[in-house]
All heavy atoms as an XYZ file, in Angstrom:
917
protein
N       0.822     -1.187      0.019
C       0.002      0.021     -0.012
C       0.888      1.256     -0.027
O       1.914      1.288      0.677
C      -0.897      0.036      1.264
C      -2.066     -0.884      1.155
S      -3.203     -0.709      2.516
C      -2.672     -2.100      3.504
N       0.465      2.244     -0.793
C       1.167      3.471     -0.794
C       0.660      4.400      0.227
O      -0.555      4.518      0.460
C       1.023      4.111     -2.190
C       1.669      3.380     -3.336
C       1.283      3.939     -4.718
C       1.569      5.421     -4.836
N       1.363      5.872     -6.154
N       1.579      5.150      0.856
C       1.234      6.088      1.917
C       1.961      7.412      1.663
O       3.077      7.435      1.177
C       1.574      5.582      3.337
O       0.803      4.376      3.546
C       1.264      6.610      4.376
N       1.285      8.531      1.929
C       1.912      9.857      1.864
C       1.581     10.595      3.154
O       0.471     10.531      3.623
C       1.452     10.662      0.678
C       2.009     12.036      0.483
C       3.488     12.026      0.196
C       1.224     12.813     -0.576
N       2.593     11.286      3.669
C       2.403     12.125      4.833
C       2.665     13.560      4.507
O       3.771     13.863      3.887
C       3.287     11.659      5.985
O       3.022     10.312      6.303
C       3.126     12.435      7.239
N       1.839     14.420      4.901
C       2.021     15.904      4.636
C       1.772     16.636      5.968
O       1.012     16.218      6.786
C       1.048     16.439      3.608
C       1.452     16.041      2.119
C       0.527     16.615      1.122
C       0.899     18.013      0.834
N       0.159     18.624     -0.320
N       2.410     17.762      6.118
C       2.333     18.550      7.351
C       1.744     19.884      7.033
O       2.052     20.512      5.989
C       3.690     18.738      7.967
O       4.255     17.448      8.291
C       3.650     19.494      9.299
N       0.833     20.331      7.869
C       0.147     21.642      7.743
C       0.247     22.388      8.999
O       0.203     21.805     10.106
C      -1.337     21.423      7.401
C      -1.565     20.588      6.170
C      -1.558     19.206      6.227
C      -1.793     21.164      4.982
C      -1.749     18.438      5.088
C      -2.014     20.438      3.800
C      -1.962     19.078      3.872
O      -2.149     18.268      2.768
N       0.359     23.661      8.991
C       0.378     24.535     10.178
C      -1.008     25.259     10.185
O      -1.408     25.884      9.184
C       1.489     25.537     10.203
C       1.371     26.476     11.402
C       2.861     24.730     10.236
N      -1.716     25.169     11.225
C      -2.991     25.820     11.397
C      -2.880     27.329     11.336
O      -2.141     27.933     12.193
C      -3.765     25.329     12.626
C      -5.068     26.048     12.810
C      -3.982     23.800     12.666
N      -3.570     27.948     10.432
C      -3.613     29.425     10.347
C      -4.982     30.021     10.704
O      -5.938     29.179     10.854
C      -3.229     29.868      8.903
O      -4.260     29.401      8.008
C      -1.858     29.341      8.445
N      -5.095     31.279     10.768
C      -6.356     31.918     11.089
C      -7.352     31.573     10.047
O      -8.617     31.542     10.321
C      -6.180     33.418     11.192
C      -5.474     33.932     12.428
O      -5.525     33.255     13.455
O      -4.705     34.888     12.294
N      -6.947     31.352      8.784
C      -7.885     31.017      7.698
C      -8.400     29.611      7.779
O      -9.318     29.226      6.994
C      -7.163     31.186      6.304
C      -6.932     32.641      5.962
O      -7.563     33.523      6.562
O      -6.120     32.846      5.105
N      -7.910     28.822      8.710
C      -8.321     27.414      8.840
C      -9.230     27.204     10.076
O      -9.444     26.043     10.413
C      -7.075     26.546      8.946
C      -6.183     26.655      7.670
S      -4.589     25.914      7.947
C      -4.949     24.191      7.671
N      -9.716     28.261     10.679
C     -10.477     28.082     11.927
C     -11.993     27.857     11.646
O     -12.508     28.172     10.592
C     -10.355     29.367     12.804
O     -10.949     30.483     12.105
C      -8.863     29.606     13.146
N     -12.595     27.261     12.677
C     -14.043     27.075     12.593
C     -14.798     28.371     12.372
O     -15.725     28.423     11.589
C     -14.529     26.389     13.857
N     -14.319     29.391     12.977
C     -14.942     30.676     12.878
C     -14.870     31.211     11.413
O     -15.829     31.656     10.820
C     -14.302     31.746     13.808
C     -15.005     33.133     13.645
C     -14.280     34.252     14.467
N     -13.919     33.878     15.806
C     -14.808     34.069     16.875
N     -15.973     34.577     16.711
N     -14.331     33.731     18.108
N     -13.723     31.005     10.787
C     -13.500     31.503      9.415
C     -14.399     30.707      8.431
O     -14.975     31.278      7.463
C     -12.037     31.237      8.964
C     -11.694     31.763      7.613
C     -11.787     33.198      7.516
C     -11.267     33.643      6.116
N     -11.274     35.021      5.927
N     -14.609     29.415      8.667
C     -15.453     28.569      7.797
C     -16.925     28.627      8.169
O     -17.711     28.003      7.527
C     -15.009     27.170      7.824
C     -13.830     26.784      6.912
C     -12.543     26.829      7.415
C     -13.999     26.542      5.607
C     -11.429     26.587      6.616
C     -12.974     26.268      4.767
C     -11.655     26.257      5.242
N     -17.255     29.338      9.244
C     -18.615     29.473      9.673
C     -19.192     28.062     10.158
O     -20.376     27.811     10.130
C     -19.553     30.127      8.736
N     -18.262     27.232     10.527
C     -18.714     25.889     11.008
C     -18.791     25.876     12.534
O     -19.053     24.841     13.162
C     -17.760     24.763     10.482
O     -16.460     24.915     11.084
N     -18.451     26.949     13.142
C     -18.442     27.133     14.560
C     -18.026     28.581     14.935
O     -17.884     29.359     14.079
N     -17.909     28.817     16.197
C     -17.614     30.213     16.642
C     -16.243     30.367     17.242
O     -15.881     31.482     17.602
C     -18.664     30.685     17.695
O     -18.613     29.747     18.796
C     -20.111     30.662     17.060
N     -15.481     29.267     17.320
C     -14.240     29.354     18.018
C     -13.026     29.458     16.938
O     -13.158     29.029     15.832
C     -13.973     28.141     18.837
C     -15.069     27.880     19.886
C     -14.758     26.575     20.647
C     -15.158     29.074     20.862
N     -11.985     30.050     17.414
C     -10.782     30.177     16.668
C      -9.832     28.917     16.826
O      -8.797     29.074     17.410
C     -10.023     31.464     16.926
C     -10.771     32.703     16.410
O     -11.340     32.644     15.346
O     -10.819     33.663     17.148
N     -10.396     27.766     16.475
C      -9.652     26.518     16.509
C      -9.702     25.903     15.144
O     -10.458     26.273     14.272
C     -10.289     25.560     17.551
C     -10.202     26.113     18.956
C     -11.750     25.201     17.203
N      -8.811     24.889     14.909
C      -8.761     24.197     13.591
C     -10.174     23.666     13.283
O     -10.718     22.865     14.014
C      -7.720     23.059     13.750
C      -7.388     22.325     12.486
C      -7.261     23.036     11.264
C      -7.157     21.012     12.527
C      -6.904     22.348     10.136
C      -6.786     20.252     11.342
C      -6.689     20.980     10.158
N     -10.724     24.137     12.213
C     -12.062     23.754     11.750
C     -12.133     22.445     11.097
O     -11.208     22.088     10.355
N     -13.202     21.743     11.259
C     -13.400     20.509     10.568
C     -13.359     20.686      9.076
O     -12.733     19.795      8.430
C     -14.695     19.821     11.048
O     -14.611     19.591     12.484
C     -14.925     18.466     10.427
N     -13.967     21.714      8.421
C     -13.806     21.850      6.989
C     -12.287     21.920      6.542
O     -11.985     21.435      5.577
C     -14.553     23.138      6.677
C     -15.559     23.263      7.822
C     -14.813     22.712      9.024
N     -11.485     22.621      7.367
C     -10.060     22.725      7.045
C      -9.366     21.391      7.185
O      -8.492     20.981      6.371
C      -9.378     23.707      7.894
N      -9.745     20.565      8.191
C      -9.190     19.246      8.341
C      -9.583     18.393      7.117
O      -8.701     17.726      6.624
C      -9.787     18.573      9.568
C      -9.440     17.082      9.831
C      -7.945     16.855     10.003
C     -10.229     16.533     11.009
N     -10.822     18.418      6.707
C     -11.255     17.682      5.537
C     -10.465     18.096      4.311
O     -10.003     17.250      3.501
C     -12.759     17.857      5.298
C     -13.184     17.293      3.941
C     -13.554     17.146      6.445
N     -10.228     19.427      4.135
C      -9.466     19.946      3.008
C      -8.035     19.410      3.074
O      -7.510     18.992      2.039
N      -7.403     19.359      4.219
C      -6.063     18.829      4.321
C      -6.019     17.321      4.010
O      -5.068     16.860      3.402
C      -5.491     19.098      5.729
S      -5.248     20.814      6.101
N      -7.042     16.612      4.481
C      -7.125     15.195      4.132
C      -7.256     14.957      2.700
O      -6.565     14.135      2.037
C      -8.345     14.547      4.907
C      -8.133     14.438      6.387
S      -9.650     13.815      7.141
C      -9.039     13.100      8.674
N      -8.151     15.730      2.002
C      -8.305     15.555      0.544
C      -7.046     15.939     -0.188
O      -6.641     15.319     -1.138
C      -9.457     16.450      0.068
C     -10.764     15.871      0.402
C     -11.874     16.430     -0.533
O     -11.901     15.999     -1.716
O     -12.688     17.255     -0.044
N      -6.375     16.971      0.251
C      -5.151     17.462     -0.402
C      -4.095     16.451     -0.332
O      -3.360     16.097     -1.309
C      -4.672     18.797      0.252
C      -3.316     19.268     -0.370
O      -3.346     19.515     -1.619
O      -2.376     19.372      0.351
N      -3.931     15.711      0.813
C      -2.940     14.697      0.986
C      -3.199     13.499      0.083
O      -2.330     12.991     -0.564
C      -2.823     14.329      2.458
O      -2.548     15.481      3.207
C      -1.680     13.261      2.684
N      -4.484     13.103      0.077
C      -4.845     11.946     -0.805
C      -4.605     12.285     -2.267
O      -4.095     11.530     -3.030
C      -6.359     11.559     -0.556
N      -5.034     13.506     -2.713
C      -4.809     14.026     -4.051
C      -3.335     13.976     -4.340
O      -2.945     13.479     -5.469
C      -5.360     15.389     -4.247
C      -5.216     16.020     -5.589
C      -5.597     17.485     -5.593
C      -4.469     18.404     -5.558
N      -3.220     18.170     -6.251
N      -2.558     14.449     -3.459
C      -1.054     14.481     -3.755
C      -0.447     13.074     -3.879
O       0.523     12.881     -4.603
C      -0.350     15.272     -2.620
O      -0.720     16.575     -2.557
N      -1.083     12.111     -3.224
C      -0.583     10.726     -3.279
C      -0.745     10.126     -4.703
O       0.138      9.424     -5.230
C      -1.314      9.804     -2.269
C      -0.903      8.344     -2.209
C       0.554      8.159     -1.984
C      -1.740      7.682     -1.112
N      -1.828     10.489     -5.355
C      -2.142      9.885     -6.684
C      -1.715     10.824     -7.830
O      -1.654     10.358     -8.983
C      -3.510      9.376     -6.849
C      -4.513     10.522     -6.745
C      -3.768      8.256     -5.868
C      -5.960     10.110     -7.148
N      -1.444     12.068     -7.571
C      -1.072     13.047     -8.629
C       0.022     12.484     -9.604
O      -0.105     12.650    -10.810
C      -0.670     14.349     -8.096
C      -1.827     15.272     -7.816
O      -2.957     14.989     -8.223
O      -1.608     16.363     -7.229
N       1.062     11.860     -9.080
C       2.155     11.409     -9.993
C       1.714     10.290    -10.950
O       2.301     10.052    -11.980
C       3.178     10.835     -9.004
C       2.954     11.502     -7.746
C       1.475     11.708     -7.693
N       0.561      9.660    -10.699
C       0.024      8.625    -11.566
C      -0.815      9.080    -12.739
O      -1.111      8.421    -13.668
C      -0.800      7.592    -10.773
C       0.054      6.892     -9.743
C      -0.775      5.828     -8.968
O      -1.865      5.456     -9.418
O      -0.363      5.471     -7.872
N      -1.283     10.405    -12.605
C      -2.192     10.935    -13.571
C      -1.468     11.284    -14.895
O      -0.335     11.729    -14.914
C      -2.926     12.118    -12.978
C      -3.629     11.942    -11.706
C      -4.328     13.214    -11.273
C      -4.654     10.828    -11.836
N      -2.185     11.163    -15.951
C      -1.708     11.535    -17.275
C      -2.045     12.977    -17.551
O      -2.832     13.615    -16.856
C      -2.366     10.574    -18.321
C      -1.983      9.130    -18.176
C      -2.561      8.260    -19.221
O      -3.144      8.754    -20.234
O      -2.538      7.037    -19.000
N      -1.336     13.513    -18.645
C      -1.610     14.889    -19.056
C      -3.149     15.050    -19.314
O      -3.762     14.194    -19.905
C      -0.835     15.120    -20.396
C      -0.951     16.560    -20.831
C      -0.177     17.550    -20.096
O       0.875     17.129    -19.463
O      -0.558     18.688    -20.015
N      -3.641     16.138    -18.790
C      -5.051     16.419    -18.971
C      -6.015     15.808    -17.953
O      -7.205     15.953    -18.040
N      -5.453     15.040    -16.969
C      -6.258     14.452    -15.971
C      -6.083     15.158    -14.637
O      -5.080     15.763    -14.386
C      -5.830     12.984    -15.763
C      -6.212     12.037    -16.916
C      -5.874     10.609    -16.648
O      -4.920     10.323    -15.917
O      -6.608      9.746    -17.193
N      -7.063     14.984    -13.809
C      -7.013     15.458    -12.467
C      -7.899     14.507    -11.595
O      -8.404     13.500    -12.170
C      -7.572     16.917    -12.254
O      -7.378     17.392    -10.999
N      -8.034     14.663    -10.316
C      -8.902     13.870     -9.502
C      -9.847     14.801     -8.697
O      -9.487     15.873     -8.402
C      -8.128     12.970     -8.659
O      -7.440     13.615     -7.551
N     -11.017     14.292     -8.456
C     -12.037     14.956     -7.632
C     -12.448     14.094     -6.532
O     -12.548     12.870     -6.677
C     -13.208     15.462     -8.542
C     -12.796     16.468     -9.527
C     -13.865     14.257     -9.205
N     -12.743     14.680     -5.416
C     -13.232     13.974     -4.264
C     -14.720     13.579     -4.516
O     -15.463     14.435     -5.002
N     -15.097     12.376     -4.211
C     -16.491     11.947     -4.437
C     -17.154     11.514     -3.134
O     -18.375     11.457     -3.057
C     -16.552     10.731     -5.426
O     -15.861      9.623     -4.880
C     -16.010     11.128     -6.730
N     -16.359     11.245     -2.147
C     -16.914     10.769     -0.806
C     -15.871     10.977      0.281
O     -14.694     10.770      0.056
C     -17.335      9.328     -0.921
C     -17.966      8.767      0.361
C     -18.450      7.354      0.244
C     -17.277      6.431      0.481
N     -17.672      5.025      0.573
N     -16.338     11.454      1.427
C     -15.450     11.477      2.584
C     -16.328     11.223      3.832
O     -17.455     11.756      3.956
C     -14.675     12.751      2.723
C     -13.582     12.599      3.797
C     -15.560     13.970      2.897
C     -12.415     13.549      3.631
N     -15.852     10.411      4.707
C     -16.427     10.138      5.968
C     -15.394     10.358      7.017
O     -14.399      9.580      7.069
C     -17.025      8.693      6.001
S     -17.833      8.311      7.598
N     -15.557     11.308      7.861
C     -14.473     11.611      8.778
C     -14.933     11.951     10.195
O     -16.068     12.319     10.423
C     -13.705     12.840      8.115
O     -12.340     12.740      8.278
C     -14.190     14.141      8.679
N     -14.036     11.802     11.084
C     -14.249     12.210     12.514
C     -13.156     13.184     12.896
O     -12.023     13.103     12.387
C     -14.253     10.979     13.417
O     -12.927     10.402     13.489
N     -13.531     14.123     13.732
C     -12.612     15.122     14.225
C     -12.758     15.098     15.722
O     -13.760     15.593     16.289
C     -12.979     16.540     13.679
C     -11.994     17.585     13.868
N     -12.118     18.787     13.379
C     -10.810     17.632     14.592
C     -11.125     19.593     13.712
N     -10.299     18.868     14.481
N     -11.781     14.475     16.434
C     -12.013     14.119     17.808
C     -11.245     14.929     18.826
O     -11.433     14.757     20.064
C     -11.745     12.604     18.042
C     -12.617     11.770     17.207
C     -10.250     12.341     17.706
N     -10.363     15.819     18.308
C      -9.565     16.600     19.245
C      -9.300     18.021     18.705
O      -8.966     18.125     17.510
C      -8.271     15.974     19.628
C      -7.451     16.716     20.619
C      -6.172     15.940     20.984
C      -5.334     16.649     22.064
N      -5.099     18.042     21.836
N      -9.534     19.031     19.475
C      -9.314     20.448     19.010
C      -7.808     20.755     18.904
O      -6.977     20.214     19.656
C     -10.001     21.402     19.961
N      -7.527     21.609     17.943
C      -6.143     22.110     17.779
C      -6.194     23.645     17.632
O      -7.108     24.177     17.018
C      -5.511     21.549     16.552
O      -5.484     20.123     16.582
N      -5.222     24.309     18.198
C      -5.255     25.802     18.098
C      -4.466     26.310     16.942
O      -3.674     25.601     16.327
C      -4.787     26.384     19.487
C      -3.378     26.023     19.807
C      -3.054     26.580     21.271
C      -1.754     26.086     21.741
N      -1.424     26.565     23.100
N      -4.660     27.581     16.630
C      -3.900     28.236     15.569
C      -2.422     28.132     15.945
O      -2.025     28.316     17.071
C      -4.355     29.753     15.492
C      -3.402     30.509     14.492
C      -5.774     29.826     15.011
N      -1.658     27.766     14.963
C      -0.242     27.588     15.127
C       0.186     26.123     15.339
O       1.402     25.793     15.203
N      -0.730     25.296     15.543
C      -0.471     23.848     15.763
C      -0.022     23.198     14.436
O      -0.398     23.641     13.341
C      -1.704     23.124     16.224
N       0.833     22.267     14.524
C       1.308     21.471     13.323
C       0.537     20.212     13.266
O       0.430     19.424     14.226
C       2.817     21.182     13.449
O       3.553     22.429     13.521
C       3.298     20.360     12.223
N      -0.122     20.018     12.106
C      -0.996     18.885     11.901
C      -0.322     17.976     10.819
O       0.119     18.464      9.801
C      -2.386     19.337     11.380
C      -3.008     20.377     12.314
C      -3.288     18.111     11.157
C      -3.274     19.894     13.750
N      -0.230     16.732     11.091
C       0.354     15.813     10.194
C      -0.802     14.872      9.666
O      -1.526     14.301     10.488
C       1.402     14.845     10.901
O       2.377     15.733     11.382
C       2.025     13.929      9.885
N      -0.919     14.818      8.324
C      -1.960     14.042      7.713
C      -1.256     12.840      7.030
O      -0.297     13.045      6.285
C      -2.754     14.811      6.681
C      -3.333     16.083      7.247
C      -3.877     13.936      6.057
C      -4.459     15.907      8.245
N      -1.789     11.631      7.250
C      -1.244     10.454      6.611
C      -2.366      9.756      5.829
O      -3.324      9.333      6.331
C      -0.774      9.424      7.687
C      -0.202      8.185      7.212
C       0.212      7.241      8.359
O       1.300      7.429      8.868
O      -0.630      6.387      8.717
N      -2.156      9.710      4.445
C      -3.129      9.137      3.613
C      -2.541      7.852      3.068
O      -1.425      7.819      2.557
C      -3.460     10.058      2.427
N      -3.277      6.747      3.124
C      -2.897      5.410      2.609
C      -3.928      5.004      1.572
O      -5.118      4.996      1.824
C      -2.856      4.435      3.773
O      -1.922      4.861      4.729
C      -2.368      3.041      3.231
N      -3.389      4.689      0.348
C      -4.291      4.140     -0.691
C      -4.624      2.679     -0.334
O      -3.685      1.910     -0.174
C      -3.480      4.154     -2.002
C      -4.276      3.679     -3.226
C      -5.542      4.423     -3.490
C      -3.331      3.646     -4.408
N      -5.877      2.441     -0.123
C      -6.280      1.050      0.248
C      -6.882      0.229     -0.871
O      -6.980     -0.964     -0.794
C      -7.211      1.029      1.473
C      -6.456      1.616      2.758
C      -8.429      1.913      1.269
N      -7.388      0.989     -1.897
C      -7.997      0.270     -3.056
C      -7.970      1.237     -4.302
O      -8.197      2.380     -4.189
C      -9.475     -0.096     -2.728
C     -10.170     -0.833     -3.812
C     -11.568     -1.141     -3.346
C     -12.388     -1.802     -4.431
N     -13.776     -1.966     -4.012
N      -7.584      0.605     -5.388
C      -7.612      1.323     -6.685
C      -8.299      0.383     -7.686
O      -7.823     -0.678     -7.957
C      -6.222      1.680     -7.100
C      -6.115      2.201     -8.518
N      -5.024      2.018     -9.327
C      -7.051      2.912     -9.215
C      -5.255      2.603    -10.509
N      -6.471      3.117    -10.485
N      -9.419      0.835     -8.151
C     -10.180      0.098     -9.248
C     -10.605      1.015    -10.309
O     -11.385      1.907    -10.075
C     -11.349     -0.602     -8.551
C     -12.043     -1.648     -9.370
C     -13.080     -2.415     -8.531
O     -12.662     -3.197     -7.674
O     -14.282     -2.172     -8.764
N     -10.032      0.858    -11.486
C     -10.378      1.707    -12.604
C      -9.974      3.149    -12.330
O      -8.825      3.463    -11.977
N     -10.906      4.040    -12.402
C     -10.646      5.473    -12.135
C     -10.911      5.855    -10.656
O     -10.758      6.970    -10.273
C     -11.410      6.290    -13.087
C     -12.891      6.276    -12.946
C     -13.644      7.077    -14.055
N     -15.015      7.224    -13.746
C     -15.545      8.211    -13.022
N     -14.857      9.207    -12.642
N     -16.881      8.194    -12.831
N     -11.291      4.882     -9.831
C     -11.633      5.179     -8.450
C     -10.467      4.752     -7.482
O      -9.918      3.744     -7.628
C     -12.900      4.386     -8.034
C     -14.079      4.733     -8.962
S     -14.536      6.475     -9.049
C     -15.260      6.780     -7.488
N     -10.228      5.655     -6.556
C      -9.205      5.421     -5.530
C      -9.799      5.624     -4.151
O     -10.424      6.610     -3.870
C      -8.072      6.497     -5.744
C      -7.185      6.298     -6.939
C      -7.693      6.709     -8.191
C      -5.990      5.763     -6.848
C      -6.894      6.609     -9.346
C      -5.133      5.635     -7.993
C      -5.624      6.073     -9.225
O      -4.898      5.895    -10.342
N      -9.543      4.688     -3.253
C     -10.067      4.736     -1.914
C      -8.877      4.842     -0.908
O      -7.900      4.124     -1.064
C     -10.845      3.488     -1.528
C     -12.134      3.348     -2.327
O     -12.753      4.386     -2.549
O     -12.464      2.250     -2.807
N      -8.994      5.702      0.056
C      -7.973      6.032      0.986
C      -8.413      5.872      2.409
O      -9.608      6.132      2.771
C      -7.516      7.529      0.854
C      -7.074      7.882     -0.564
C      -7.953      8.287     -1.438
C      -5.727      7.761     -0.918
C      -7.576      8.665     -2.760
C      -5.329      8.100     -2.150
C      -6.274      8.564     -3.107
N      -7.516      5.516      3.269
C      -7.695      5.610      4.717
C      -6.773      6.799      5.174
O      -5.623      6.869      4.719
C      -7.209      4.320      5.392
O      -7.205      4.501      6.808
N      -7.363      7.685      5.957
C      -6.610      8.943      6.297
C      -6.652      9.126      7.823
O      -7.678      8.978      8.429
C      -7.181     10.169      5.621
C      -7.240      9.897      4.052
C      -6.406     11.427      5.904
C      -7.839     10.975      3.267
N      -5.517      9.476      8.371
C      -5.388      9.799      9.773
C      -4.752     11.211      9.899
O      -3.844     11.540      9.133
C      -4.639      8.768     10.489
C      -5.281      7.436     10.528
C      -4.588      6.423     11.363
C      -5.388      5.139     11.372
N      -4.806      4.099     12.244
N      -5.191     11.914     10.957
C      -4.579     13.223     11.288
C      -4.030     13.191     12.681
O      -4.759     12.711     13.581
C      -5.692     14.326     11.152
N      -2.882     13.792     12.854
C      -2.230     13.827     14.149
C      -1.741     15.247     14.491
O      -1.310     16.035     13.599
C      -0.980     12.903     14.176
C      -1.287     11.514     13.787
C      -1.247     11.027     12.476
C      -1.669     10.571     14.806
C      -1.528      9.737     12.188
C      -1.931      9.277     14.443
C      -1.856      8.759     13.167
N      -1.704     15.525     15.782
C      -1.014     16.714     16.286
C      -0.054     16.191     17.367
O      -0.499     15.590     18.358
C      -1.987     17.740     16.902
C      -1.247     18.936     17.453
C      -2.147     19.911     18.200
O      -3.368     19.741     18.193
O      -1.558     20.795     18.861
N       1.195     16.363     17.042
C       2.285     15.928     18.010
C       2.029     14.417     18.335
O       2.196     14.060     19.492
C       2.312     16.780     19.238
C       2.700     18.191     18.957
C       2.824     19.059     20.153
O       2.863     18.502     21.308
O       2.915     20.313     19.996
N       1.759     13.664     17.371
C       1.641     12.194     17.545
C       0.272     11.751     18.130
O       0.016     10.550     18.222
N      -0.564     12.678     18.498
C      -1.880     12.304     19.050
C      -2.946     12.404     17.945
O      -3.017     13.389     17.203
C      -2.287     13.291     20.147
C      -3.688     13.044     20.702
C      -1.247     13.236     21.330
N      -3.678     11.351     17.799
C      -4.773     11.257     16.775
C      -5.815     12.338     17.035
O      -6.393     12.436     18.131
C      -5.432      9.900     16.714
C      -6.477      9.647     15.692
C      -5.780      9.554     14.299
C      -7.287      8.404     15.980
N      -6.060     13.206     15.999
C      -7.106     14.225     16.141
C      -8.259     13.993     15.173
O      -9.304     14.605     15.348
C      -6.591     15.658     15.931
C      -6.043     15.843     14.527
C      -5.455     15.961     16.966
C      -5.892     17.315     14.152
N      -8.066     13.092     14.261
C      -9.088     12.828     13.269
C      -8.746     11.715     12.339
O      -7.584     11.378     12.206
N      -9.767     11.067     11.763
C      -9.499      9.954     10.807
C     -10.683      9.810      9.874
O     -11.772     10.291     10.219
C      -9.119      8.658     11.536
C     -10.243      8.177     12.450
C      -9.754      6.942     13.242
O      -8.879      6.165     12.731
O     -10.229      6.834     14.337
N     -10.496      9.144      8.782
C     -11.603      9.007      7.911
C     -11.271      8.097      6.703
O     -10.168      7.613      6.555
N     -12.267      7.950      5.850
C     -12.158      7.252      4.603
C     -12.548      8.257      3.477
O     -13.482      9.061      3.632
C     -13.103      6.040      4.546
C     -12.749      5.021      5.614
C     -13.784      3.907      5.690
O     -14.816      3.999      5.033
O     -13.568      2.976      6.430
N     -11.836      8.152      2.382
C     -11.984      9.153      1.308
C     -11.961      8.416     -0.014
O     -11.127      7.516     -0.182
C     -10.978     10.204      1.432
C     -10.996     11.249      0.314
N     -12.111     11.896     -0.096
C      -9.999     11.787     -0.380
C     -11.804     12.762     -1.024
N     -10.533     12.741     -1.241
N     -12.807      8.798     -0.998
C     -12.748      8.276     -2.334
C     -12.554      9.429     -3.318
O     -13.137     10.473     -3.162
C     -14.087      7.540     -2.710
O     -14.288      6.539     -1.692
C     -14.014      6.960     -4.121
N     -11.663      9.178     -4.303
C     -11.404     10.197     -5.368
C     -11.578      9.467     -6.701
O     -11.310      8.272     -6.858
C      -9.959     10.751     -5.303
C      -9.719     11.509     -4.021
C      -8.435     12.272     -4.018
N      -8.499     13.427     -4.937
C      -9.153     14.607     -4.645
N      -9.754     14.705     -3.509
N      -9.129     15.547     -5.480
N     -12.053     10.292     -7.686
C     -12.222      9.726     -9.066
C     -11.293     10.513    -10.015
O     -11.182     11.765     -9.907
C     -13.681      9.939     -9.508
N     -10.585      9.788    -10.881
C      -9.846     10.438    -11.834
C     -10.693     10.906    -12.954
O     -11.585     10.200    -13.424
C      -8.720      9.530    -12.400
C      -7.970     10.134    -13.562
C      -7.736      9.195    -11.246
N     -10.489     12.153    -13.422
C     -11.347     12.760    -14.498
C     -10.480     13.342    -15.603
O      -9.287     13.670    -15.335
C     -12.332     13.812    -13.931
C     -11.575     14.876    -13.126
C     -13.364     13.145    -13.047
C     -11.362     16.139    -13.875
N     -11.067     13.433    -16.776
C     -10.423     14.198    -17.826
C     -10.886     15.630    -17.655
O     -12.143     15.881    -17.667
C     -10.836     13.606    -19.241
C     -10.378     14.433    -20.361
O     -10.865     15.546    -20.642
N      -9.381     14.005    -21.012
N      -9.991     16.559    -17.426
C     -10.357     17.881    -17.105
C     -11.205     18.563    -18.157
O     -12.275     19.169    -17.860
C      -9.107     18.768    -16.847
C      -9.461     20.240    -16.630
C      -8.378     18.240    -15.612
N     -10.844     18.395    -19.400
C     -11.629     19.052    -20.520
C     -13.038     18.577    -20.570
O     -14.018     19.336    -20.688
C     -10.833     18.827    -21.888
C     -11.395     19.611    -23.009
C     -10.629     19.418    -24.284
O      -9.353     19.600    -24.209
O     -11.213     19.117    -25.308
N     -13.232     17.256    -20.522
C     -14.566     16.673    -20.548
C     -15.425     17.023    -19.343
O     -16.576     17.404    -19.429
C     -14.532     15.145    -20.644
C     -14.223     14.664    -22.064
C     -14.538     13.189    -22.233
N     -13.753     12.295    -21.307
C     -12.697     11.611    -21.624
N     -12.342     11.532    -22.879
N     -12.127     10.860    -20.680
N     -14.729     17.037    -18.200
C     -15.418     17.406    -16.933
C     -15.944     18.825    -16.974
O     -17.070     19.073    -16.671
C     -14.422     17.241    -15.730
C     -15.009     17.512    -14.393
C     -15.560     16.475    -13.675
C     -14.917     18.747    -13.829
C     -16.115     16.668    -12.429
C     -15.474     18.999    -12.580
C     -16.037     17.949    -11.867
N     -15.071     19.758    -17.392
C     -15.511     21.157    -17.478
C     -16.550     21.389    -18.547
O     -17.466     22.217    -18.370
C     -14.282     22.057    -17.703
C     -13.322     22.138    -16.524
C     -12.066     22.959    -16.859
C     -13.955     22.621    -15.233
N     -16.401     20.675    -19.677
C     -17.394     20.806    -20.812
C     -18.814     20.410    -20.274
O     -19.828     21.059    -20.515
C     -17.026     19.933    -21.969
N     -18.901     19.292    -19.522
C     -20.192     18.849    -18.930
C     -20.689     19.854    -17.916
O     -21.875     20.124    -17.855
C     -20.003     17.460    -18.289
C     -19.848     16.332    -19.206
C     -19.706     15.045    -18.392
C     -19.471     13.830    -19.305
N     -19.252     12.611    -18.587
N     -19.807     20.383    -17.118
C     -20.210     21.375    -16.126
C     -20.723     22.620    -16.771
O     -21.722     23.203    -16.216
C     -18.966     21.735    -15.271
C     -19.219     22.685    -14.127
C     -20.075     22.036    -13.044
C     -17.867     23.031    -13.507
N     -20.253     23.035    -17.890
C     -20.637     24.294    -18.519
C     -21.829     24.149    -19.474
O     -22.238     25.155    -20.108
C     -19.433     24.920    -19.230
C     -18.410     25.402    -18.279
O     -18.726     25.928    -17.225
N     -17.107     25.218    -18.591
N     -22.364     22.986    -19.653
C     -23.562     22.730    -20.478
C     -24.834     23.336    -19.885
O     -25.014     23.401    -18.699
C     -23.751     21.244    -20.743
C     -22.872     20.727    -21.810
C     -23.302     19.305    -22.153
C     -22.420     18.784    -23.286
N     -22.753     17.484    -23.716
């Protein structure tokens, strides 16, 4: 199984207050999900051909511990299944080695030109 680890530092733009998902200036769940998707995307990017990209199609996640602005978050994405254009990942998020969130994520490889053409119809 392929795994990729990426590190993110929580900024003011990543807070629950900024995303309107809460009222506190703590690492927001929408930002956590974004970091999880970014890490999974980065894991498969080298496999994509010219004119291809990937889009998230499903995510199921838990966010079990708060993190403050300035915290360093480590995201670990593991490819657990690849079938055709679909990729399934197991993802974990840590702050200083402590699990703060985890989930499952699916991405689909798309042809950018066809995707945008369908979108613009």
